[in-house]
N, C-alpha and C positions, 0 to 999 in steps of 0.2 A: 504493499500500500504506500503510496506517495506521501511526503511530508506535507504537501499543500494540495488543495483541491485542484482538480484539472482545469487549465486555463488561467490560473492565478501564478504569475511568475514569482521565482524564489527571490529572496531578499537582495542578493547581488544582482539580479536582473530587473529590478524594479527602477523606475525613473526617478532620479534625484533632482529634486528642486531647490535651488539656493537663492538667497537673497545676497545683496552685496556685503552685509557684515560677516556673512558666513564664508565668502569666497576666499579671503586670505588663509584660512585654516585648510580648506580643500586644496588650494594651490600647493601648500607645503606638504600635505599628504601625498599628493600627485608627483611630487619630486620637482616641482617648478618653484621658481623665485617667489617668495611671499611678498605681496604687494600691500601698501595701505589701503584702507577703504576709500580714502580720498582719492587715490590714484586710480582705483577701480571705477569710482563714480566718473571721474574725467573720461576713462577709456569708454564707459558705458554710453556716454553721449556722442561717440563718434559712429559713423555709418557702418564700420566694419564689424563693430560689436554685435553679437547675436541680439535678436529682438526678445524682449520678455515674453514668456508664454502666458503669464498672469499679471495683471495690473489691476489693484483696487486702491483708490486713494494714492497715498505716498508708497504703498507696498508694491514692489516689482519682484517677480521670480523668474529665474532663468532655468532651463534644463542644463544640469551639470556637463553632460557630454559635449554639448555645444560650446560652453564656456571654456572647458578644457581644451577643446580643439582649437579655439581662437588663441589661447595663450600658448599652446605648442607651436602653431604656425606663425605667431606674431614675430615680425623681424625687427630687431633691435640695431641701433646705430649709435652706440654710446659716444658722446662727444661730437656727433656730427652736426653741423648747422642745417637745420631744417627751415629757417625763415628766409633764405635766399634761393631764388631759382637756380637750379643746376648745382647746387652745393651738396655736400655730402659724400660718402664713401664711394659712390658710383662715378662721380665727377672726378674724384682723386685717381681712380683706376684709369678712367680714359685719358686723363692728363699724362699719367706714367707711360701709357702705351702709345701716345701720339708721337713722343721725342724720339 
């Protein structure tokens, strides 16, 4: 006999919903860099961040697998200028190969 009724996923297969205050701990458990809630709120306002699956008032919930995938695929350029067009690591690589 199964541990759970047929059609009900096991605990590790269930969907995990997370709010922003829970995300830093989930990131750390997943082996990713732990960010502050303030930084996650900034990233959540960008178009690349996954859309929340539930919103009510100020509460927003996201599917953890989608958020984890976002942070795993997120490209970082520490120290690179992002305020100037054509600046950053890609522009430096092109400058090195032109000469």
